[in-house]
DRENNU-716456 format. One line per 3 residues: for each residue x negated, y negated, z negated of C-alpha. Coordinates in steps of 0.2 Angstrom, whole numbers, always signed. Layout:
<vovos>
X/Y/Z ~ ... $
</vovos>
This chain:
<vovos>
-639/-434/-432 ~ -648/-418/-429 ~ -637/-403/-430 $
-636/-395/-445 ~ -640/-410/-457 ~ -628/-413/-470 $
-625/-426/-483 ~ -618/-419/-501 ~ -612/-426/-517 $
-603/-420/-532 ~ -589/-426/-542 ~ -589/-421/-561 $
-575/-417/-570 ~ -557/-409/-567 ~ -551/-412/-549 $
-534/-421/-547 ~ -523/-417/-532 ~ -515/-432/-522 $
-499/-436/-530 ~ -484/-442/-520 ~ -480/-461/-519 $
-468/-467/-533 ~ -454/-480/-530 ~ -450/-492/-543 $
-432/-497/-548 ~ -436/-513/-538 ~ -441/-504/-521 $
-460/-506/-524 ~ -470/-491/-519 ~ -486/-486/-528 $
-498/-473/-529 ~ -499/-465/-547 ~ -514/-470/-558 $
-522/-451/-559 ~ -523/-451/-540 ~ -530/-469/-539 $
-543/-465/-553 ~ -549/-449/-545 ~ -550/-456/-527 $
-561/-471/-535 ~ -572/-457/-543 ~ -574/-449/-527 $
-579/-466/-519 ~ -591/-470/-532 ~ -599/-453/-531 $
-601/-455/-512 ~ -608/-472/-514 ~ -620/-466/-526 $
-626/-452/-515 ~ -630/-466/-503 ~ -617/-459/-490 $
-613/-478/-485 ~ -631/-481/-480 ~ -633/-465/-469 $
-616/-469/-461 ~ -621/-486/-456 ~ -637/-484/-448 $
-648/-469/-451 ~ -639/-456/-442 ~ -621/-451/-447 $
-611/-450/-431 ~ -596/-460/-429 ~ -585/-445/-427 $
-581/-431/-427 ~ -584/-425/-445 ~ -583/-408/-453 $
-581/-408/-472 ~ -583/-394/-484 ~ -576/-395/-502 $
-579/-383/-516 ~ -568/-385/-531 ~ -575/-377/-546 $
-561/-374/-559 ~ -562/-367/-577 ~ -545/-359/-578 $
-532/-350/-567 ~ -521/-366/-566 ~ -526/-379/-553 $
-519/-391/-542 ~ -515/-385/-524 ~ -531/-386/-514 $
-523/-396/-501 ~ -519/-410/-512 ~ -536/-410/-519 $
-543/-410/-501 ~ -532/-425/-497 ~ -537/-435/-513 $
-555/-432/-508 ~ -554/-436/-490 ~ -543/-453/-495 $
-558/-457/-508 ~ -571/-456/-494 ~ -561/-468/-482 $
-571/-484/-478 ~ -587/-475/-486 ~ -592/-459/-477 $
-581/-464/-461 ~ -568/-477/-456 ~ -553/-465/-458 $
-551/-447/-463 ~ -543/-445/-446 ~ -561/-443/-440 $
-562/-426/-449 ~ -558/-413/-437 ~ -564/-399/-447 $
-561/-395/-465 ~ -566/-380/-476 ~ -559/-380/-494 $
-561/-366/-508 ~ -558/-365/-526 ~ -571/-356/-535 $
-573/-350/-552 ~ -583/-359/-565 ~ -600/-363/-563 $
-613/-368/-577 ~ -608/-386/-576 ~ -590/-383/-578 $
-576/-391/-567 ~ -580/-402/-553 ~ -580/-403/-534 $
-594/-402/-521 ~ -593/-411/-505 ~ -602/-409/-489 $
-601/-420/-474 ~ -608/-415/-457 ~ -607/-417/-439 $
-593/-406/-431 ~ -599/-394/-419 $
</vovos>
């Protein structure tokens, strides 16, 4: 992939931070539904942006990756940005890359509200 080329997509709506796994009274571990739904929303947005097609043949490198995440938030209370970043990275597993361990650089910022309201902007590029 030529240096400087980036793949971008947006996830509309309020971002959700990655929640800790829960354990039932029977000892079964599960991921909370809010996290599962948000990761699925990230995965769908990446697929709609044709991230898989680019990764599988047109030029996304196998590794390493740099990911930039911009969180647009409408009020002062928002989830911890590290938890939102983790949910975004996990949501792109098997879509933009095989595993988020391939991400070697991460830039995350919480921004004020833009004209479209809450959401997340994601940009994936070759790490320099």
